[in-house]
C-alpha positions in Angstrom: 0.0 0.0 0.0 2.8 2.4 0.9 6.3 2.8 -0.4 8.8 5.4 0.5 12.1 5.6 -1.4 15.0 7.7 -0.1 12.8 10.5 1.2 14.4 13.7 2.4 12.8 16.7 3.9 14.0 19.8 5.7 12.8 23.0 7.3 14.9 26.1 6.5 17.7 23.9 5.3 17.7 21.9 8.6 17.1 18.2 7.8 14.0 16.6 9.4 14.0 13.4 7.5 17.0 11.7 5.9 17.0 8.9 3.4 13.7 7.4 4.6 12.7 4.1 2.9 10.2 1.5 3.8 7.1 -0.3 2.6 3.9 -1.0 4.5 1.4 -3.6 3.4 -2.4 -3.4 3.4 -3.9 -3.8 6.9 -0.6 -3.7 8.7 -0.5 -1.9 12.1 2.8 -0.1 12.4 4.2 2.0 15.2 6.4 5.0 14.3 8.6 5.4 17.3 11.1 8.1 18.3 11.7 11.0 20.6 10.0 14.4 20.1 11.6 16.3 17.2 12.9 13.3 15.3 10.5 13.8 12.3 7.5 11.6 13.1 4.9 14.2 12.5 6.6 15.5 9.4 6.6 11.9 8.0 2.9 11.5 8.7 2.2 14.8 6.8 4.1 13.5 3.8 2.1 10.2 3.9 -1.1 12.3 4.0 -0.1 14.5 1.1 0.1 17.7 3.1 3.7 18.3 2.3 6.0 16.6 -0.3 9.5 15.2 -0.2 12.3 17.4 -1.4 14.1 14.3 -2.6 13.0 10.7 -3.0 9.5 9.3 -3.9 6.3 8.4 -2.1 3.9 5.9 -3.6 0.4 5.2 -2.3 -1.4 2.2 -3.7 1.0 2.2 -6.6 0.5 6.0 -7.4 3.4 8.4 -7.2 2.1 11.2 -4.8 3.2 14.7 -6.0 1.9 18.2 -5.5 0.9 18.1 -9.2 -1.0 14.8 -8.8 -3.0 16.2 -5.9 -4.2 19.2 -8.0 -6.3 16.7 -10.0 -9.7 17.0 -8.3 -10.8 13.4 -9.1 -7.6 11.9 -7.8 -7.6 14.1 -4.7 -11.2 13.1 -3.9 -10.2 9.4 -3.9 -7.0 10.1 -2.0 -8.6 12.1 0.7 -11.2 9.4 1.3 -8.7 6.6 1.5 -5.9 8.4 3.4 -6.8 10.3 6.7 -4.7 11.9 9.5 -5.6 12.5 13.1 -3.5 15.3 14.5 -2.1 15.2 18.0 -4.0 18.3 19.1 -7.8 17.9 18.4 -8.2 21.7 18.6 -6.3 22.0 15.4 -9.0 20.0 13.6 -12.2 21.3 15.1 -14.0 24.3 13.5 -17.7 23.4 13.1 -20.5 24.7 15.3 -21.8 21.3 16.4 -20.3 17.8 16.8 -22.8 16.6 14.2 -21.4 19.1 11.7 -17.9 18.2 12.6 -18.4 14.6 11.8 -20.4 15.3 8.7 -18.0 17.9 7.2 -15.8 15.5 5.2 -18.8 13.6 3.8 -20.4 16.8 2.6 -17.3 17.7 0.7 -16.5 14.3 -0.8 -19.4 11.9 -0.7 -22.7 13.6 0.1 -24.7 10.4 0.4 -26.3 8.8 3.5 -24.7 11.5 5.6 -27.1 11.3 8.5 -26.9 7.5 8.7 -23.1 7.5 8.7 -22.8 10.3 11.2 -25.0 8.5 13.7 -23.3 5.1 13.0 -19.8 6.4 13.9 -21.1 8.6 16.7 -22.6 5.5 18.3 -19.4 3.5 17.6 -17.3 6.0 19.5 -19.8 6.6 22.2 -20.5 10.2 21.4 -24.1 10.1 20.2 -25.2 12.2 23.2 -22.8 15.0 22.1 -24.1 15.5 18.5 -25.9 18.7 19.3 -23.1 20.1 21.5 -20.4 22.5 20.4 -17.1 20.6 20.0 -15.3 23.5 21.6 -17.0 22.9 24.9 -15.9 19.2 25.2 -13.1 17.6 27.2 -9.9 16.6 25.5 -10.9 13.0 25.3 -14.3 13.8 23.9 -12.7 16.1 21.3 -10.3 13.3 20.2 -13.3 11.0 19.7 -15.1 13.6 17.6 -12.1 14.1 15.4 -11.6 10.4 15.1 -15.2 10.0 14.0 -14.9 12.8 11.5 -12.2 10.9 9.6 -13.4 7.3 10.1 -16.8 8.4 8.7 -15.1 8.4 5.3 -14.3 4.7 5.7 -10.6 5.1 4.9 -8.1 2.5 4.0 -5.2 4.2 5.8 -5.4 5.8 9.2 -2.5 8.0 10.3 -2.4 8.8 14.1 -0.1 11.4 15.5 0.5 10.8 19.2 -3.2 9.9 19.6 -3.0 9.2 23.4 -1.0 12.3 24.3 -4.0 14.1 25.7 -6.0 11.1 27.0 -6.3 9.9 30.6 -5.6 6.2 31.4 -9.2 5.1 31.0 -9.5 6.8 27.6 -6.1 5.4 26.5 -7.3 1.9 27.3 -10.5 2.4 25.4 -8.5 3.8 22.4 -6.1 0.8 22.3 -9.1 -1.6 22.3 -10.9 0.4 19.6 -7.8 0.5 17.4 -7.3 -3.3 17.6 -10.8 -3.8 16.1 -10.1 -1.6 13.0 -9.5 -3.8 10.0 -7.5 -1.2 8.0 -3.9 -0.1 7.7 -2.9 2.0 10.7 0.4 4.0 11.4 0.7 5.4 14.8 3.4 7.7 16.1 4.5 7.7 19.8 7.5 8.2 22.0 5.9 6.1 24.8 7.9 2.9 24.8 5.5 1.0 27.2 2.5 1.8 25.1 4.0 1.1 21.7 3.5 -2.8 21.7 -0.2 -2.2 22.3 -0.4 -0.2 19.0 1.2 -2.6 16.6 3.6 -5.5 16.1 6.0 -3.8 13.7 8.0 -0.7 14.7 9.9 1.8 12.6 12.3 3.8 14.7 13.6 7.3 13.9 16.7 8.5 15.5 17.8 12.0 16.6 19.6 12.2 13.3 16.3 11.9 11.5 16.9 8.5 9.8 15.6 5.0 10.4 17.7 2.9 12.8 15.3 0.0 13.1 12.4 -1.6 11.2 11.0 -4.9 12.5 9.4 -6.7 15.4 8.6 -4.3 18.2 9.4 -6.7 21.1 12.8 -7.4 19.7 13.6 -3.7 19.6 12.4 -3.1 23.2 14.7 -5.9 24.4 17.8 -4.4 22.7 19.3 -1.8 25.1 21.9 -0.7 22.6 19.2 0.3 20.1 17.1 1.9 22.8 20.1 4.1 23.8 20.8 4.9 20.1 17.2 6.1 19.7 17.5 8.0 23.0 14.5 6.2 24.4 16.1 5.2 27.6 18.1 7.3 30.1 19.8 6.9 33.5 19.3 8.9 36.7 19.9 8.3 40.4 17.2 7.1 42.7 16.9 5.5 46.1 15.8 2.1 47.5 15.8 2.7 51.2 19.3 3.8 52.1 20.8 2.6 48.8 21.3 5.1 46.1 22.1 4.0 42.6 21.1 4.5 38.9 20.0 2.4 36.0 18.2 2.7 32.7 14.6 4.0 32.5 12.3 4.5 29.6 11.0 7.9 28.5 7.4 7.2 29.7 7.0 9.8 32.4 
């Protein structure tokens, strides 16, 4: 479904992604892991066609994705239905007066058929039917995240891109989200820097380093057990702490 070949991207001549290459098959669930600032969000934006590689190529379902290609209205319509992105901050996605309108917005632009039926289906699926008449701006962070998720899943996409989706969720909502994600029978790519949560989000992990390149692509449990790779990715650290009167230090993950 996805193929990246030697992708490079920079902001103001400062590299954010270097020589990124990988392939992802249909219905894989992949975790994109790395510390903040390593390029995870930028990579998702490239996959979603919001920005484009300065060098290298990106193929989605066999089609080379370029700025010129996405100026074709018919192609863009199909691409935007198939390929959706949930931003880390739900406030950056919300702009409609009611939850109903928020969920219905994409359908109205792309596929204005059976809107009411689909809005109510996904609102019920995500447990937000009672919020449909409310303003999304008045909701809690977890509720906003569910509204935003409904607004893109209502398009019935083939690829779901999730940028740190649990960053603003409490433990109960995080547990719900992990269970919900496991039930989706589509391709999912999720970014996180939470090492303990990563195995719950997929079995394959692609790890970006502080140098903005891929240092690992494979089984997530094998990666977590490799202390040298964890140190290389800066996903573990050491600090002193006490056990009674004993003071010592050892490696900890970046989960706090």
